[in-house]
N, C-alpha and C positions, 0 to 999 in steps of 0.2 A: 221099356227097353233095357235091359240089363248089360252093362259094360264092364270088361275087364281089362285093365290098364297093366300090361306085363312087361316087365323089364328085365331084359336078359342079362345076366353078371357072369362075369369071370376075371375073379382076383380083382375086381373092380371097388374095394372097401372105399376109397378115397374119392372116386367118383360119386358113389353113393351117397357118402357125407356130405358132398357138395351139391347134389342134384335132386336128392330125394325129399328134401323139406319144401320144394316149389312144388313138387307134384302132389305132396299130400295136403299142404296149404290150398291148391286150385282143384281138387277132384274129390268133391264131396259127393256125388252123384255115381260114383263108380268103385268098383272093388279093385284096390291096387295089391299087385301080385310082384315078387322077384322070383324070377326062374333061374336058378343059380347051376351053372355049367361045369359041374365039379370042381370048385375054386379050392385051390391050397391054401388061399390066405384066409384071416379070420373072418371074411365076409358074412358068413352066418351066425356066428355068434354077435359080432357088432351088430347086425339087424334084429338080432332077437333082444338085444339090452337096449338098443337107442330107439328103434321103430317096432315095438310089439304089435302094433295095430296091422303092419304089413303081414300078408299072408306068404309065405314061404314054398317055393316047389323045388326040390332038389333032384337035378338030373344026375345019373349015374356016371356021365360022361362029358366031356367037352367035344360036340359035335358040332361046334361052330354055330353061326346064326341058323342056319338051315334046320337042322336037326334038333338043335336047343329049342327052337320055337315049337317043332313038331312034337317033341317030346313033352314039352311044357302045355302045350294047348289041349292035348288030349284028354287033360285033367277036368278041363274047365266046362261050365254048362251056360255061360253068358251068351247073350244074343250077339254083341259085339265085341271083337277082340282089337285092342289099340296096343300095338306093339312099339315101345318107346326105348331108343337106344339110353345107356345110364348116363350118358354125357348132354341129356337135353334139359333144357329149364322150360319149363311150360309157363303160362300167363293165364291170368284172371280170364275165367269165360271160354279158354278154349276148347273145352268138350261141348257146349252148347249148340253153335253153328253146324258141327257135325252131326251130332243127333238128330238136330231136325233136317238135315238133308236126308238120312237115312229113313227117318219117318214119312217124308213126303215123296221121295224118289225111290219106288221099289226096285228099279233096276240098277240103281247106284249100287254096285256091291264093295267098292274099294275107294277110300279117302285119304288125301293128307292134306295137312294145313299149310300156311307159310311158314318157309325155313330160313330164318335169318342165322347170321353168324355172332354166336356167343362172343366172339372176343371183338368183333367190329358190328356193333349191332344193327348200324343204319344200312348194311350189305346183305345179300343174299348168302346162303351157305351152298358150298359146293353141292353136298349130297341132297339135292331134293329142290332147293331153290322155291319157285312156283308153280313145279309139275313138269313130269317129266315126258320127253318123245323119244323117237328113234328116227335117225335120218336113213336115207335110202341104201347106205352102206351097212346099217346096223349100228351103228353108233349111237349110243344114247345121250341126250342134250337135256337141257332143261331150259324153261323160260326163266331168266335171269342168271344163268350160267352156261356157257358154250365152252368146252374144253376149260382151259384154264383162267377164261376172262367172267369175272364177277361184276353182277351190276350193281348199283346202290338201290336200295326200295325208295322210289320217289313217287310210290303209289300207280306205277305202271302196269301193275299185275294185281289189281284190287278187285278184278273181275273174277268171280268163281266160274270156273271152266272145266270141259272134259279135258282129260289128259290121257295118256297113253299107260303111263306108269306113275305110281306113288314113292316115294323114297321109304326105305326100311329103316329111317331115322325116327320117323313117327307115321305108323302105317294103320290106318283103320281099315279091318275086312268083317264082313258078314260072318259068323259063325259056319251057316249052312253052305255059304259059297267056298270058303276055306275046306270044309270036308268034301265038297264035291270035287275041287281041283285036287284033293288028297294033299293039301298042304304045299311046304317048299320042296323043292328037288334037293333032297340031302346030299347028294354028288357034288353041289355046288360049294358046300362047308360054308363059305361067306362071300359076299359082293357077286351082285347081279341075280340074286336068286327073287327079290321084290319084283324085278323086270321081267324075269321069266314067269312069275306067277301071274302078274297084270296081264301080259301077253296071252298066257293061256286063258285067263278070265276074258279078256277082250275076243279070243276066237270061238268063244262059246256065246258071245253075246251081252256079257256083261259092261258096266259101264264104270270108269275109274274116274273120280272127281277132284279138284283142286279147290279148297275152300278158302277163301282170303281172310274172312272175317274171323279165323282162328291163326293162331300165332305162336311159334314156338321158337326157343333159341338153341343151336345147336352147335358144340365143340367141333366134331368131325376129327376123325382120325386117331381119337384116343386110346384106340385098342391096336389098329394096324395103320400104322403111318405109311405117306406116299413113298418114303425112303427105303420100303421094306420089299425087296426082291419077289415075297412071298404074294404081296398084296397084287404087285405089275403080273404076276403067275395068273393068280386067280380073276383078276379082271380081264385079262385077255381069253384065259381059258373059258371062262363062264361065257364071255359076250360070244363067243364062237359057239358054244353049246346052246345058247339061247336063240342064236339064228338057225342053227340046224333044227332046233324042235319046234320053232314057232314059225317062220317065214315062208311066205307063198311065192308061187313064181319060179324062175329059174334058180334054183338054190346052188348049182354048179357055179356060175358065173358070179352069182353074190359073193360066195365063198372064196372063190379066186380073188374079186377084187378086195375082199377084206384081208386076206394073207399078203398080197401085194401092200396095202397099205400097212399093215401090221410091219412088215418089212421094212418100211420107211420109218416108223416107230422106232424100230430096233436100230437103224442106222443113226437116229437121233441120240439114242444112248450110247453108240459107238462114239460119238463125236463129244460127248459129255465123259468118255472114259467109264461109264459106269456098265461094265461087263457082266456082272451079277444079273442085272436087269434084260440085258441081251439073252441068256442063258434062259431065264424066265419065259421070255417072248417065244423063243424056239421052242422051248417044253410046252408050252401052251399050245 
């Protein structure tokens, strides 16, 4: 079973310098690629000089996470794609439990490891934690993280289990399933595209899993942090798009409930005088 570990990069020379060594040191059984999203810094020159063993895919434009990976992965022939953010530190033996699951569970199409906080390593990290789910209003949450409440890892989620969605920070998917789903929805640009992909996989009968025996550490927000109104816009817009595309039942009442709750979120930004975020929600 051939594995491609693919790191998407955009002007991330500093992140590559910090985190690429851990991936190289702990990833002997896979081919490591950096997919560059038309960076304007000297990331490519740096990679060629410092990490000549890394294979480089150069995209012609910055299409965000969704198009960036779609453009890069069409060049690859490996059986399993592992999509890793450039701000992720991996650990020894991180690949083996996941590859063993793919080998023994034919219907498991997507997997994520345990994702802990790089800056506070005994705690789960916001983007993924111990696997993702969707509540009845369509809001995503994780075991180990609900809204902004982050749990400490005390072994409470050391059970590998089925989940609805896997985090795009460290995301494994079978190549044939990725192609069946036609990859990520490129209109999303970034944020929620992995939830949309996993939900589409779920609707076709595929299974997504969290594997606790594999651990990685994620910085989070290194590309677009929570204070940026663009992040607010993408999160709210893409969440509504994901619901519209994938939810079953009475979509009208579901969206009505969501728009009402999103309005309350805008009011919270109003109390904080974050007017640019209010406009981002209205635009979404």
